[in-house]
Each structure stands twice: as structure tokens, then as C-alpha cells.
N, CA, C and O atoms as CSV, one atom per row, in Angstrom:
chain,resi,resn,atom,element,x,y,z
A,1,MET,N,N,4.239,3.386,21.266
A,1,MET,CA,C,3.244,3.946,20.374
A,1,MET,C,C,3.908,4.239,19.033
A,1,MET,O,O,4.256,3.307,18.308
A,2,LEU,N,N,4.090,5.490,18.694
A,2,LEU,CA,C,4.709,5.873,17.431
A,2,LEU,C,C,5.849,6.802,17.769
A,2,LEU,O,O,5.641,7.841,18.396
A,3,PHE,N,N,7.047,6.443,17.364
A,3,PHE,CA,C,8.216,7.201,17.750
A,3,PHE,C,C,8.937,7.712,16.517
A,3,PHE,O,O,9.286,6.924,15.638
A,4,PHE,N,N,9.166,9.015,16.436
A,4,PHE,CA,C,9.967,9.606,15.382
A,4,PHE,C,C,11.408,9.234,15.664
A,4,PHE,O,O,11.882,9.391,16.789
A,5,ASP,N,N,12.098,8.751,14.670
A,5,ASP,CA,C,13.476,8.305,14.847
A,5,ASP,C,C,14.411,9.262,14.111
A,5,ASP,O,O,14.611,9.113,12.906
A,6,PRO,N,N,14.989,10.245,14.812
A,6,PRO,CA,C,15.830,11.221,14.132
A,6,PRO,C,C,17.095,10.626,13.542
A,6,PRO,O,O,17.714,11.246,12.677
A,7,THR,N,N,17.495,9.452,13.981
A,7,THR,CA,C,18.713,8.857,13.443
A,7,THR,C,C,18.494,8.278,12.051
A,7,THR,O,O,19.454,8.058,11.313
A,8,THR,N,N,17.231,8.028,11.683
A,8,THR,CA,C,16.966,7.458,10.366
A,8,THR,C,C,16.073,8.355,9.523
A,8,THR,O,O,15.622,7.944,8.453
A,9,SER,N,N,15.810,9.569,9.985
A,9,SER,CA,C,14.927,10.471,9.266
A,9,SER,C,C,15.717,11.632,8.697
A,9,SER,O,O,16.561,12.224,9.369
A,10,THR,N,N,15.428,11.940,7.457
A,10,THR,CA,C,16.109,13.056,6.823
A,10,THR,C,C,15.102,13.880,6.053
A,10,THR,O,O,14.019,13.408,5.709
A,11,SER,N,N,15.464,15.079,5.798
A,11,SER,CA,C,14.660,15.940,4.950
A,11,SER,C,C,15.616,16.804,4.156
A,11,SER,O,O,16.444,17.515,4.725
A,12,THR,N,N,15.499,16.743,2.849
A,12,THR,CA,C,16.254,17.621,1.986
A,12,THR,C,C,15.253,18.624,1.477
A,12,THR,O,O,14.300,18.253,0.791
A,13,ARG,N,N,15.445,19.884,1.795
A,13,ARG,CA,C,14.379,20.801,1.459
A,13,ARG,C,C,14.889,22.193,1.166
A,13,ARG,O,O,15.966,22.605,1.597
A,14,HIS,N,N,14.086,22.878,0.432
A,14,HIS,CA,C,14.138,24.322,0.268
A,14,HIS,C,C,12.711,24.724,0.567
A,14,HIS,O,O,11.800,24.311,-0.150
A,15,GLY,N,N,12.489,25.507,1.592
A,15,GLY,CA,C,11.127,25.766,2.017
A,15,GLY,C,C,10.774,24.760,3.091
A,15,GLY,O,O,11.665,24.172,3.704
A,16,ARG,N,N,9.484,24.549,3.329
A,16,ARG,CA,C,9.060,23.652,4.404
A,16,ARG,C,C,8.235,22.513,3.857
A,16,ARG,O,O,7.226,22.727,3.185
A,17,LEU,N,N,8.658,21.327,4.141
A,17,LEU,CA,C,7.887,20.132,3.821
A,17,LEU,C,C,7.936,19.189,5.010
A,17,LEU,O,O,7.728,17.984,4.865
A,18,ASN,N,N,8.210,19.734,6.176
A,18,ASN,CA,C,8.369,18.915,7.367
A,18,ASN,C,C,7.164,18.943,8.270
A,18,ASN,O,O,7.180,18.319,9.331
A,19,ASP,N,N,6.123,19.644,7.886
A,19,ASP,CA,C,4.981,19.804,8.769
A,19,ASP,C,C,4.198,18.506,8.885
A,19,ASP,O,O,3.651,18.000,7.904
A,20,TYR,N,N,4.155,17.977,10.105
A,20,TYR,CA,C,3.363,16.780,10.360
A,20,TYR,C,C,2.883,16.804,11.800
A,20,TYR,O,O,3.411,17.530,12.642
A,21,GLU,N,N,1.867,15.988,12.060
A,21,GLU,CA,C,1.381,15.820,13.420
A,21,GLU,C,C,1.011,14.368,13.623
A,21,GLU,O,O,0.651,13.666,12.678
A,22,VAL,N,N,1.104,13.927,14.863
A,22,VAL,CA,C,0.709,12.581,15.252
A,22,VAL,C,C,-0.328,12.736,16.352
A,22,VAL,O,O,-0.064,13.366,17.376
A,23,VAL,N,N,-1.514,12.160,16.142
A,23,VAL,CA,C,-2.615,12.301,17.089
A,23,VAL,C,C,-3.121,10.914,17.460
A,23,VAL,O,O,-3.398,10.092,16.587
A,24,ARG,N,N,-3.242,10.657,18.767
A,24,ARG,CA,C,-3.813,9.386,19.209
A,24,ARG,C,C,-5.298,9.579,19.478
A,24,ARG,O,O,-5.700,10.454,20.245
A,25,GLY,N,N,-6.099,8.746,18.834
A,25,GLY,CA,C,-7.530,8.745,19.073
A,25,GLY,C,C,-7.897,7.582,19.975
A,25,GLY,O,O,-7.018,6.910,20.515
A,26,ALA,N,N,-9.182,7.341,20.140
A,26,ALA,CA,C,-9.651,6.265,21.011
A,26,ALA,C,C,-9.229,4.896,20.499
A,26,ALA,O,O,-8.937,4.001,21.293
A,27,ASP,N,N,-9.194,4.723,19.175
A,27,ASP,CA,C,-8.888,3.396,18.630
A,27,ASP,C,C,-7.868,3.421,17.502
A,27,ASP,O,O,-7.722,2.435,16.780
A,28,ASN,N,N,-7.149,4.550,17.337
A,28,ASN,CA,C,-6.128,4.607,16.296
A,28,ASN,C,C,-5.155,5.749,16.558
A,28,ASN,O,O,-5.359,6.588,17.434
A,29,VAL,N,N,-4.107,5.745,15.775
A,29,VAL,CA,C,-3.168,6.860,15.737
A,29,VAL,C,C,-3.213,7.395,14.313
A,29,VAL,O,O,-3.144,6.633,13.349
A,30,THR,N,N,-3.331,8.714,14.194
A,30,THR,CA,C,-3.379,9.339,12.883
A,30,THR,C,C,-2.151,10.227,12.724
A,30,THR,O,O,-1.825,11.031,13.597
A,31,VAL,N,N,-1.478,10.061,11.584
A,31,VAL,CA,C,-0.331,10.885,11.247
A,31,VAL,C,C,-0.727,11.695,10.021
A,31,VAL,O,O,-1.183,11.134,9.024
A,32,ARG,N,N,-0.555,13.006,10.089
A,32,ARG,CA,C,-0.878,13.867,8.957
A,32,ARG,C,C,0.372,14.647,8.552
A,32,ARG,O,O,1.086,15.195,9.391
A,33,PHE,N,N,0.614,14.678,7.235
A,33,PHE,CA,C,1.712,15.451,6.670
A,33,PHE,C,C,1.139,16.495,5.730
A,33,PHE,O,O,0.272,16.183,4.914
A,34,ASP,N,N,1.610,17.727,5.832
A,34,ASP,CA,C,1.300,18.737,4.830
A,34,ASP,C,C,2.234,18.507,3.652
A,34,ASP,O,O,3.453,18.610,3.786
A,35,LEU,N,N,1.659,18.197,2.502
A,35,LEU,CA,C,2.448,17.935,1.305
A,35,LEU,C,C,1.899,18.744,0.131
A,35,LEU,O,O,1.455,18.162,-0.858
A,36,PRO,N,N,1.920,20.053,0.220
A,36,PRO,CA,C,1.356,20.853,-0.865
A,36,PRO,C,C,2.107,20.648,-2.172
A,36,PRO,O,O,3.336,20.683,-2.216
A,37,GLY,N,N,1.349,20.436,-3.223
A,37,GLY,CA,C,1.939,20.289,-4.545
A,37,GLY,C,C,2.570,18.941,-4.828
A,37,GLY,O,O,3.177,18.758,-5.884
A,38,VAL,N,N,2.444,17.992,-3.911
A,38,VAL,CA,C,3.030,16.661,-4.114
A,38,VAL,C,C,1.962,15.737,-4.692
A,38,VAL,O,O,0.890,15.571,-4.108
A,39,ALA,N,N,2.260,15.143,-5.830
A,39,ALA,CA,C,1.324,14.218,-6.468
A,39,ALA,C,C,1.242,12.921,-5.670
A,39,ALA,O,O,2.210,12.511,-5.031
A,40,ARG,N,N,0.082,12.285,-5.716
A,40,ARG,CA,C,-0.126,11.026,-4.973
A,40,ARG,C,C,0.911,9.975,-5.347
A,40,ARG,O,O,1.411,9.257,-4.481
A,41,ASP,N,N,1.239,9.882,-6.643
A,41,ASP,CA,C,2.204,8.856,-7.063
A,41,ASP,C,C,3.649,9.224,-6.721
A,41,ASP,O,O,4.558,8.434,-6.978
A,42,ALA,N,N,3.877,10.402,-6.151
A,42,ALA,CA,C,5.213,10.795,-5.699
A,42,ALA,C,C,5.402,10.541,-4.207
A,42,ALA,O,O,6.428,10.907,-3.634
A,43,ILE,N,N,4.407,9.913,-3.582
A,43,ILE,CA,C,4.474,9.585,-2.157
A,43,ILE,C,C,4.697,8.087,-2.015
A,43,ILE,O,O,4.018,7.285,-2.657
A,44,ASP,N,N,5.646,7.721,-1.177
A,44,ASP,CA,C,5.935,6.307,-0.935
A,44,ASP,C,C,5.768,6.038,0.554
A,44,ASP,O,O,6.456,6.632,1.384
A,45,LEU,N,N,4.854,5.145,0.880
A,45,LEU,CA,C,4.586,4.768,2.271
A,45,LEU,C,C,4.893,3.289,2.409
A,45,LEU,O,O,4.359,2.465,1.667
A,46,ARG,N,N,5.756,2.954,3.362
A,46,ARG,CA,C,6.180,1.558,3.535
A,46,ARG,C,C,6.158,1.152,5.003
A,46,ARG,O,O,6.400,1.955,5.904
A,47,VAL,N,N,5.859,-0.124,5.202
A,47,VAL,CA,C,5.961,-0.743,6.519
A,47,VAL,C,C,6.964,-1.868,6.392
A,47,VAL,O,O,6.851,-2.723,5.514
A,48,GLU,N,N,7.951,-1.860,7.282
A,48,GLU,CA,C,8.943,-2.939,7.305
A,48,GLU,C,C,9.210,-3.267,8.758
A,48,GLU,O,O,9.762,-2.453,9.499
A,49,GLY,N,N,8.817,-4.456,9.160
A,49,GLY,CA,C,8.931,-4.825,10.566
A,49,GLY,C,C,8.066,-3.896,11.394
A,49,GLY,O,O,6.862,-3.805,11.157
A,50,ARG,N,N,8.648,-3.208,12.358
A,50,ARG,CA,C,7.932,-2.254,13.215
A,50,ARG,C,C,8.277,-0.824,12.827
A,50,ARG,O,O,8.251,0.073,13.670
A,51,THR,N,N,8.600,-0.606,11.554
A,51,THR,CA,C,8.980,0.713,11.068
A,51,THR,C,C,8.020,1.176,9.983
A,51,THR,O,O,7.705,0.431,9.055
A,52,LEU,N,N,7.560,2.416,10.112
A,52,LEU,CA,C,6.702,3.060,9.125
A,52,LEU,C,C,7.523,4.178,8.492
A,52,LEU,O,O,8.018,5.058,9.196
A,53,SER,N,N,7.671,4.149,7.169
A,53,SER,CA,C,8.483,5.140,6.474
A,53,SER,C,C,7.649,5.878,5.447
A,53,SER,O,O,6.837,5.282,4.739
A,54,VAL,N,N,7.860,7.190,5.376
A,54,VAL,CA,C,7.171,8.044,4.411
A,54,VAL,C,C,8.229,8.807,3.629
A,54,VAL,O,O,9.128,9.419,4.207
A,55,SER,N,N,8.110,8.765,2.314
A,55,SER,CA,C,8.967,9.561,1.436
A,55,SER,C,C,8.068,10.261,0.431
A,55,SER,O,O,7.068,9.706,-0.025
A,56,ALA,N,N,8.438,11.477,0.099
A,56,ALA,CA,C,7.664,12.233,-0.883
A,56,ALA,C,C,8.604,13.186,-1.607
A,56,ALA,O,O,9.620,13.620,-1.064
A,57,GLU,N,N,8.237,13.502,-2.850
A,57,GLU,CA,C,9.056,14.410,-3.629
A,57,GLU,C,C,8.163,15.330,-4.436
A,57,GLU,O,O,7.239,14.885,-5.117
A,58,ARG,N,N,8.449,16.607,-4.352
A,58,ARG,CA,C,7.798,17.576,-5.227
A,58,ARG,C,C,8.901,18.205,-6.063
A,58,ARG,O,O,9.737,18.942,-5.540
A,59,PRO,N,N,8.906,17.919,-7.354
A,59,PRO,CA,C,9.970,18.473,-8.190
A,59,PRO,C,C,9.819,19.979,-8.362
A,59,PRO,O,O,8.747,20.541,-8.135
A,60,SER,N,N,10.890,20.609,-8.758
A,60,SER,CA,C,10.873,22.041,-9.005
A,60,SER,C,C,9.925,22.347,-10.159
A,60,SER,O,O,9.775,21.548,-11.084
A,61,THR,N,N,9.296,23.498,-10.094
A,61,THR,CA,C,8.390,23.917,-11.166
A,61,THR,C,C,9.127,24.682,-12.253
A,61,THR,O,O,8.549,24.977,-13.299
A,62,ARG,N,N,10.388,25.008,-12.024
A,62,ARG,CA,C,11.170,25.768,-13.007
A,62,ARG,C,C,11.847,24.840,-14.002
A,62,ARG,O,O,12.183,23.698,-13.688
A,63,THR,N,N,12.033,25.345,-15.181
A,63,THR,CA,C,12.761,24.608,-16.208
A,63,THR,C,C,14.098,25.290,-16.434
A,63,THR,O,O,14.299,26.427,-16.006
A,64,ASP,N,N,15.001,24.611,-17.095
A,64,ASP,CA,C,16.313,25.192,-17.387
A,64,ASP,C,C,16.133,26.499,-18.147
A,64,ASP,O,O,15.328,26.592,-19.074
A,65,GLY,N,N,16.875,27.475,-17.749
A,65,GLY,CA,C,16.809,28.774,-18.411
A,65,GLY,C,C,15.856,29.748,-17.744
A,65,GLY,O,O,15.913,30.946,-18.021
A,66,ASP,N,N,14.968,29.257,-16.858
A,66,ASP,CA,C,14.075,30.158,-16.143
A,66,ASP,C,C,14.870,30.948,-15.103
A,66,ASP,O,O,15.810,30.432,-14.499
A,67,THR,N,N,14.481,32.192,-14.909
A,67,THR,CA,C,15.104,33.027,-13.894
A,67,THR,C,C,14.055,33.363,-12.845
A,67,THR,O,O,12.999,33.911,-13.162
A,68,LEU,N,N,14.349,33.037,-11.612
A,68,LEU,CA,C,13.429,33.346,-10.520
A,68,LEU,C,C,13.476,34.836,-10.242
A,68,LEU,O,O,14.544,35.393,-9.986
A,69,VAL,N,N,12.320,35.482,-10.291
A,69,VAL,CA,C,12.234,36.909,-10.060
A,69,VAL,C,C,11.888,37.202,-8.601
A,69,VAL,O,O,12.443,38.129,-8.011
A,70,ALA,N,N,10.974,36.421,-8.010
A,70,ALA,CA,C,10.598,36.616,-6.614
A,70,ALA,C,C,10.017,35.323,-6.079
A,70,ALA,O,O,9.418,34.545,-6.822
A,71,GLY,N,N,10.197,35.094,-4.774
A,71,GLY,CA,C,9.609,33.914,-4.134
A,71,GLY,C,C,10.059,32.641,-4.814
A,71,GLY,O,O,11.236,32.461,-5.127
A,72,GLY,N,N,9.106,31.770,-5.033
A,72,GLY,CA,C,9.429,30.549,-5.754
A,72,GLY,C,C,8.934,29.306,-5.056
A,72,GLY,O,O,8.890,29.234,-3.827
A,73,LEU,N,N,8.568,28.345,-5.847
A,73,LEU,CA,C,8.210,27.025,-5.343
A,73,LEU,C,C,9.406,26.132,-5.590
A,73,LEU,O,O,9.776,25.872,-6.735
A,74,HIS,N,N,9.995,25.676,-4.533
A,74,HIS,CA,C,11.241,24.924,-4.642
A,74,HIS,C,C,10.982,23.427,-4.645
A,74,HIS,O,O,9.919,22.953,-4.243
A,75,ARG,N,N,11.972,22.712,-5.104
A,75,ARG,CA,C,11.940,21.256,-5.020
A,75,ARG,C,C,11.906,20.901,-3.541
A,75,ARG,O,O,12.616,21.499,-2.732
A,76,ARG,N,N,11.079,19.926,-3.197
A,76,ARG,CA,C,10.965,19.525,-1.801
A,76,ARG,C,C,10.968,18.004,-1.710
A,76,ARG,O,O,10.208,17.320,-2.396
A,77,ASP,N,N,11.814,17.511,-0.876
A,77,ASP,CA,C,11.884,16.078,-0.616
A,77,ASP,C,C,11.639,15.844,0.865
A,77,ASP,O,O,12.018,16.657,1.708
A,78,LEU,N,N,11.006,14.732,1.166
A,78,LEU,CA,C,10.729,14.376,2.551
A,78,LEU,C,C,11.041,12.911,2.753
A,78,LEU,O,O,10.686,12.072,1.924
A,79,HIS,N,N,11.698,12.605,3.845
A,79,HIS,CA,C,11.947,11.224,4.257
A,79,HIS,C,C,11.776,11.184,5.766
A,79,HIS,O,O,12.546,11.804,6.499
A,80,ARG,N,N,10.770,10.459,6.229
A,80,ARG,CA,C,10.511,10.338,7.657
A,80,ARG,C,C,10.325,8.872,7.998
A,80,ARG,O,O,9.670,8.126,7.270
A,81,THR,N,N,10.910,8.475,9.113
A,81,THR,CA,C,10.803,7.100,9.579
A,81,THR,C,C,10.318,7.127,11.024
A,81,THR,O,O,10.811,7.897,11.849
A,82,PHE,N,N,9.346,6.274,11.309
A,82,PHE,CA,C,8.812,6.155,12.659
A,82,PHE,C,C,8.986,4.715,13.129
A,82,PHE,O,O,8.627,3.778,12.415
A,83,ARG,N,N,9.525,4.542,14.306
A,83,ARG,CA,C,9.524,3.227,14.940
A,83,ARG,C,C,8.172,3.069,15.611
A,83,ARG,O,O,7.692,3.999,16.259
A,84,VAL,N,N,7.559,1.926,15.468
A,84,VAL,CA,C,6.192,1.723,15.929
A,84,VAL,C,C,6.166,0.624,16.983
A,84,VAL,O,O,6.744,-0.446,16.792
A,85,SER,N,N,5.493,0.895,18.094
A,85,SER,CA,C,5.397,-0.092,19.161
A,85,SER,C,C,4.404,-1.194,18.785
A,85,SER,O,O,3.691,-1.092,17.787
A,86,ASN,N,N,4.374,-2.229,19.589
A,86,ASN,CA,C,3.445,-3.341,19.352
A,86,ASN,C,C,1.997,-2.961,19.636
A,86,ASN,O,O,1.092,-3.750,19.363
A,87,ASP,N,N,1.759,-1.767,20.179
A,87,ASP,CA,C,0.394,-1.301,20.456
A,87,ASP,C,C,-0.377,-0.959,19.194
A,87,ASP,O,O,-1.592,-0.766,19.244
A,88,LEU,N,N,0.320,-0.880,18.051
A,88,LEU,CA,C,-0.331,-0.503,16.802
A,88,LEU,C,C,-0.359,-1.670,15.828
A,88,LEU,O,O,0.560,-2.487,15.784
A,89,ASP,N,N,-1.427,-1.730,15.053
A,89,ASP,CA,C,-1.659,-2.815,14.090
A,89,ASP,C,C,-1.184,-2.387,12.709
A,89,ASP,O,O,-1.942,-1.777,11.954
A,90,LEU,N,N,0.065,-2.702,12.372
A,90,LEU,CA,C,0.635,-2.290,11.098
A,90,LEU,C,C,0.094,-3.095,9.907
A,90,LEU,O,O,0.387,-2.761,8.759
A,91,ASP,N,N,-0.680,-4.138,10.163
A,91,ASP,CA,C,-1.281,-4.905,9.066
A,91,ASP,C,C,-2.513,-4.210,8.496
A,91,ASP,O,O,-3.007,-4.604,7.440
A,92,ASN,N,N,-3.013,-3.189,9.174
A,92,ASN,CA,C,-4.247,-2.533,8.745
A,92,ASN,C,C,-4.102,-1.018,8.609
A,92,ASN,O,O,-5.032,-0.270,8.907
A,93,VAL,N,N,-2.931,-0.574,8.157
A,93,VAL,CA,C,-2.685,0.845,7.934
A,93,VAL,C,C,-3.489,1.308,6.725
A,93,VAL,O,O,-3.564,0.610,5.714
A,94,VAL,N,N,-4.093,2.498,6.840
A,94,VAL,CA,C,-4.845,3.089,5.743
A,94,VAL,C,C,-4.260,4.468,5.486
A,94,VAL,O,O,-3.969,5.206,6.428
A,95,ALA,N,N,-4.085,4.824,4.210
A,95,ALA,CA,C,-3.543,6.139,3.872
A,95,ALA,C,C,-4.370,6.767,2.761
A,95,ALA,O,O,-4.895,6.081,1.883
A,96,ASP,N,N,-4.471,8.101,2.823
A,96,ASP,CA,C,-5.210,8.846,1.819
A,96,ASP,C,C,-4.569,10.218,1.712
A,96,ASP,O,O,-4.012,10.729,2.685
A,97,VAL,N,N,-4.647,10.815,0.528
A,97,VAL,CA,C,-4.151,12.177,0.358
A,97,VAL,C,C,-5.271,13.006,-0.265
A,97,VAL,O,O,-5.890,12.603,-1.249
A,98,ALA,N,N,-5.515,14.167,0.328
A,98,ALA,CA,C,-6.543,15.085,-0.183
A,98,ALA,C,C,-6.143,16.504,0.179
A,98,ALA,O,O,-5.698,16.772,1.295
A,99,ASP,N,N,-6.302,17.392,-0.759
A,99,ASP,CA,C,-6.019,18.816,-0.535
A,99,ASP,C,C,-4.623,19.058,0.021
A,99,ASP,O,O,-4.432,19.936,0.862
A,100,GLY,N,N,-3.642,18.278,-0.447
A,100,GLY,CA,C,-2.265,18.479,-0.026
A,100,GLY,C,C,-1.919,17.933,1.343
A,100,GLY,O,O,-0.855,18.237,1.882
A,101,VAL,N,N,-2.814,17.123,1.918
A,101,VAL,CA,C,-2.549,16.534,3.233
A,101,VAL,C,C,-2.589,15.015,3.117
A,101,VAL,O,O,-3.594,14.438,2.703
A,102,LEU,N,N,-1.485,14.376,3.486
A,102,LEU,CA,C,-1.426,12.919,3.556
A,102,LEU,C,C,-1.874,12.517,4.946
A,102,LEU,O,O,-1.318,12.980,5.942
A,103,THR,N,N,-2.889,11.646,5.017
A,103,THR,CA,C,-3.396,11.159,6.297
A,103,THR,C,C,-3.146,9.667,6.373
A,103,THR,O,O,-3.602,8.910,5.516
A,104,ILE,N,N,-2.424,9.243,7.396
A,104,ILE,CA,C,-2.120,7.833,7.626
A,104,ILE,C,C,-2.809,7.441,8.922
A,104,ILE,O,O,-2.581,8.058,9.962
A,105,THR,N,N,-3.649,6.420,8.865
A,105,THR,CA,C,-4.362,5.959,10.048
A,105,THR,C,C,-3.880,4.562,10.404
A,105,THR,O,O,-3.942,3.641,9.590
A,106,VAL,N,N,-3.401,4.422,11.626
A,106,VAL,CA,C,-2.902,3.141,12.117
A,106,VAL,C,C,-3.769,2.734,13.300
A,106,VAL,O,O,-3.745,3.391,14.341
A,107,PRO,N,N,-4.542,1.645,13.150
A,107,PRO,CA,C,-5.401,1.240,14.275
A,107,PRO,C,C,-4.587,0.712,15.451
A,107,PRO,O,O,-3.499,0.161,15.282
A,108,LEU,N,N,-5.143,0.896,16.643
A,108,LEU,CA,C,-4.529,0.289,17.817
A,108,LEU,C,C,-4.707,-1.224,17.719
A,108,LEU,O,O,-5.733,-1.702,17.237
A,109,ALA,N,N,-3.719,-1.963,18.172
A,109,ALA,CA,C,-3.838,-3.418,18.230
A,109,ALA,C,C,-4.922,-3.762,19.246
A,109,ALA,O,O,-5.142,-3.019,20.202
A,110,GLU,N,N,-5.584,-4.865,19.041
A,110,GLU,CA,C,-6.685,-5.250,19.934
A,110,GLU,C,C,-6.232,-5.288,21.391
A,110,GLU,O,O,-6.975,-4.885,22.287
A,111,ALA,N,N,-5.023,-5.770,21.627
A,111,ALA,CA,C,-4.521,-5.871,23.002
A,111,ALA,C,C,-4.301,-4.494,23.631
A,111,ALA,O,O,-4.233,-4.384,24.855
A,112,ALA,N,N,-4.190,-3.440,22.812
A,112,ALA,CA,C,-3.916,-2.106,23.339
A,112,ALA,C,C,-5.177,-1.286,23.578
A,112,ALA,O,O,-5.105,-0.202,24.158
A,113,THR,N,N,-6.324,-1.782,23.143
A,113,THR,CA,C,-7.552,-1.015,23.333
A,113,THR,C,C,-8.078,-1.212,24.748
A,113,THR,O,O,-7.910,-2.274,25.347
A,114,ALA,N,N,-8.707,-0.189,25.264
A,114,ALA,CA,C,-9.261,-0.255,26.617
A,114,ALA,C,C,-10.428,-1.232,26.658
A,114,ALA,O,O,-11.213,-1.316,25.714
A,115,ARG,N,N,-10.531,-1.952,27.735
A,115,ARG,CA,C,-11.652,-2.884,27.899
A,115,ARG,C,C,-12.026,-2.925,29.370
A,115,ARG,O,O,-11.194,-2.695,30.248
A,116,LYS,N,N,-13.254,-3.213,29.612
A,116,LYS,CA,C,-13.768,-3.258,30.984
A,116,LYS,C,C,-13.415,-4.606,31.602
A,116,LYS,O,O,-13.560,-5.651,30.969
A,117,ILE,N,N,-12.954,-4.566,32.835
A,117,ILE,CA,C,-12.632,-5.773,33.585
A,117,ILE,C,C,-13.732,-5.953,34.626
A,117,ILE,O,O,-13.978,-5.058,35.436
A,118,GLU,N,N,-14.378,-7.086,34.605
A,118,GLU,CA,C,-15.426,-7.376,35.585
A,118,GLU,C,C,-14.788,-7.645,36.943
A,118,GLU,O,O,-13.741,-8.286,37.036
A,119,ILE,N,N,-15.417,-7.159,37.967
A,119,ILE,CA,C,-14.934,-7.349,39.332
A,119,ILE,C,C,-15.864,-8.333,40.024
A,119,ILE,O,O,-17.082,-8.151,40.045
A,120,GLY,N,N,-15.274,-9.372,40.587
A,120,GLY,CA,C,-16.056,-10.397,41.253
A,120,GLY,C,C,-16.671,-9.911,42.559
A,120,GLY,O,O,-16.350,-8.824,43.041
A,121,ALA,N,N,-17.558,-10.727,43.129
A,121,ALA,CA,C,-18.283,-10.373,44.353
A,121,ALA,C,C,-17.699,-11.086,45.565
A,121,ALA,O,O,-18.449,-11.578,46.408
A,122,GLY,N,N,-16.398,-11.149,45.666
A,122,GLY,CA,C,-15.775,-11.734,46.839
A,122,GLY,C,C,-15.443,-13.204,46.688
A,122,GLY,O,O,-14.867,-13.790,47.604
A,123,GLU,N,N,-15.778,-13.810,45.590
A,123,GLU,CA,C,-15.436,-15.209,45.352
A,123,GLU,C,C,-14.016,-15.285,44.851
A,123,GLU,O,O,-13.671,-14.523,43.947
A,124,PRO,N,N,-13.168,-16.147,45.372
A,124,PRO,CA,C,-11.796,-16.255,44.874
A,124,PRO,C,C,-11.805,-16.811,43.449
A,124,PRO,O,O,-12.672,-17.604,43.083
A,125,ALA,N,N,-10.838,-16.387,42.665
A,125,ALA,CA,C,-10.701,-16.913,41.316
A,125,ALA,C,C,-10.417,-18.409,41.401
A,125,ALA,O,O,-9.775,-18.846,42.356
A,126,PRO,N,N,-10.879,-19.222,40.424
A,126,PRO,CA,C,-10.698,-20.674,40.494
A,126,PRO,C,C,-9.240,-21.083,40.686
A,126,PRO,O,O,-8.971,-22.004,41.457
A,127,ALA,N,N,-8.310,-20.446,40.026
A,127,ALA,CA,C,-6.902,-20.828,40.158
A,127,ALA,C,C,-6.401,-20.552,41.578
A,127,ALA,O,O,-5.593,-21.313,42.110
A,128,LEU,N,N,-6.874,-19.474,42.186
A,128,LEU,CA,C,-6.449,-19.153,43.553
A,128,LEU,C,C,-7.094,-20.104,44.566
A,128,LEU,O,O,-6.453,-20.484,45.546
A,129,ALA,N,N,-8.339,-20.488,44.345
A,129,ALA,CA,C,-9.033,-21.395,45.264
A,129,ALA,C,C,-8.359,-22.760,45.248
A,129,ALA,O,O,-8.235,-23.387,46.300
A,130,ASP,N,N,-7.922,-23.237,44.093
A,130,ASP,CA,C,-7.261,-24.543,43.980
A,130,ASP,C,C,-5.923,-24.551,44.674
A,130,ASP,O,O,-5.510,-25.588,45.193
A,131,ALA,N,N,-5.220,-23.411,44.701
A,131,ALA,CA,C,-3.895,-23.333,45.292
A,131,ALA,C,C,-3.959,-23.317,46.821
A,131,ALA,O,O,-2.973,-23.643,47.481
A,132,ALA,N,N,-5.094,-22.945,47.386
A,132,ALA,CA,C,-5.204,-22.813,48.849
A,132,ALA,C,C,-5.376,-24.130,49.540
A,132,ALA,O,O,-5.482,-24.175,50.765
């Protein structure tokens, strides 16, 4: 399905920019990242082979000479890589960002979707009848 690969995933952060979830639906897998304050053009989503990679950057809001008095919005970088099984269709990935949440939808491959198998009424399958 979708596998987080800790050997190729990094996060350089001050604060939290690691919040994500992976949810399997009936016909897709949805990955959501909380990316507050990250501009759409600062997000990079790539597919290479069976790997899905997400990178994002939110620069610091402070300028040189500013002194932080309390709290603070820090620079946040995110780099996440997922190894993806053949059950997912990486040719039809859709991504959108709204209200600080990046949503990536990956449809299940046709071969991975559930389908009904008809059950015969006692007649042997043609290939089995020929072999007998």
C-alpha cells in the first residue's frame, strides 16, 4: 500500500510540521499533511518510480535584527518519502492545498479494487473439463 520510509525521510524543524495521516478509502488512499503557513508554491510533490515524495518549506517570519520576545513562528522544513506498492495508481495522483492542509489522493489500481466473483452452478470450468 503506502509505506513511510524512515531511511529516506527527514524533517528539519523548529516546532511541528510533521503532522500527517494516511487513510485508505474504498477506492483510494488519502494522505493529509498539516502545513500551516506554507505557500502552495513552496510545496513540492514528486513521483519517481514507486516513490512519492513531499517537501515543503515555510520560511521564518523574522527579519535580521528582530528580537523574539515570546513564542514565535519558526522556519519549518518537511521532507517525507513514501514507498508505494503496486496496489496504487501513481499515474493519477491528485493534490490540493486548502486552509493549511495538503491533501494527496492516490487511487487504488484497478487490479486492487474489490470485485464480485461469480460462482458457477456445479459446471466445471472449460479449462478443467478439457484436462479431464
